[in-house]
N, C-alpha and C positions, 0 to 999 in steps of 0.2 A: 684449825687450819685446813683439815681435810674437807670440811664443809665448804670452805671458800674454793678449794681446788675443784670440787665437784660442780659447783655453780659455774666456775670459769670454763670448765670442760663442756658443760651443757650449753653455755652461750656460744662457745667456739663451734660446736657441732651444729647448733641451730643456724649460725651464720653461714657455715659451709653448705648446709642443705638448702637454705634460702637462696644463696648465691648460685648454686647449681640449678635450682628451679628457674631463677630469673634468666640465666644463661640459656637454658633449654628453650624457654619461651621466646627469647629474642632470636635464637637461631632458627626457629620454626618459620620465620618470615611473616610478612604482613598478611592479614586476612582481608578478603574483599567480599562485599555483599554480592549476591548473584545479580546479574544484569537481566532486567526484564526484557522479554522479547516484545517487539512492537505489536500492537493490536492489529489484527487483520479481519476484514469483514467481506462478505460476498452477498450481492443482491442479484436477483434474476428478474427480468421483465420480458414480457411477450409482446412483440411488435406485430400488429396486424394492419392490413391495408384494404381499401375498397376501391373499386373502379375497374376499368377495362384492363385486360392483361397487357403488360408492358407500359401501362400508364397509371396503375393503382398507386394511391398515396395513403399514408397514415402516420400517426405518431402516438407515443406513450411517454408519460413522465415518471421518473423514478421516485422513490422515497428520498428523504433528505440524506445527503452524503456529506461526511466531514473527514478531512485528512488529505491523503494523496491518492490519486488514481494509480493503482499498481498494474492492472491489466484489464483488458476487455476481450471477451470471447464471443464471437458471433457464430451462432449455430443456425444456419439457414433452414427454412422449411424445405420439404422434399420437392415441391413443384415451383419453386421460385425461379424467375427468369434471370439470366446473367446480365440483364440491363439494370438490375436493382442497385439503387444508391441508398446508403445508410449514413445519416449524419447524427452525431452525438454532440449536443451543445449545452453549454451553461445557460442559465436564465438571467443571472444577475452577478456581475456584468455579463451581458450577452457575448457569446463567442463560441467558436467550435472547439471541441476537444479532439474530434477526429472526423474525417469523412472517408468513407469507403465507397468508391464508385465502380459501377459495372461489375459486380461480383455476386457469386452464389456459392463460394467456397468457404466452408467452415474454417476458422483460424483464430489464433490468439494474437492480440495486438498490445503493444506497450507504449501508450501515448506519453510524450514528454513535452516540455516547454523549452524553447531556446532562450538561453541567457542573453541579457543585454548589458552593455557597458555603461559607463557614467553619462554618456551622451544619448543613450537610448538606442544606439545602433546595435544590431544583432552581433553576438560574438560567434564567429565561425567555429562550428564543431563543438560548441559547449551547450550541453543540454542537462536538464534536471527533472525532478519529479513534478507532476502536474498537480497543483494544489486544488482542493475542492472544498467548498463550504456552501453548498447550494443543492438544488435539484437539477437533474439532467433531463433534457427533452431529446428523445430519440425518434427520428423520423425516417420514413421510407419514401422513395419516389421511383418512378419508372419500374414498378414492381408488379407482382401478381396479386390478385384479390385473395384475401385469407391470411393465414399466418405467414408472415415474412421471415421472422427469426425469433429465437430466444437469445437474449443478450445477457451475458453474465459480466458483472462489473466487480472487480476486486479492488478494495480501497482500505485505507487505514493510516496508522502513524507513519 
């Protein structure tokens, strides 16, 4: 009989320990996998122009970009005229990402796209990320001959 009592006692203790462990595991709360940060990339291109001062033109094509345009930094050359126009455009389908006219001031820009409703009409005040799956052509007009600017494009998920 003592042998049965010992087995019963051992089973009761094992159940209490197991129940306590399960309760502790349940009260610890759910665990979550870490969230991956979106990938971010940066590319730099140097835009040069040729021609008479105030009328020089030029263009450069970026490498292939995919994701969303996050930011564009234009770092103008030291002797660029304030009449300089810079256009950043997609190639397929063709369309402008941004146009900066009559400027020679270094600055960050954050291009976005305006949302449209079911009828195709623009939704006032509603903007989102600018998707890119293409090359960009960056061109200068009304500028100074030589290095117009170094353009940094940040893009990614």
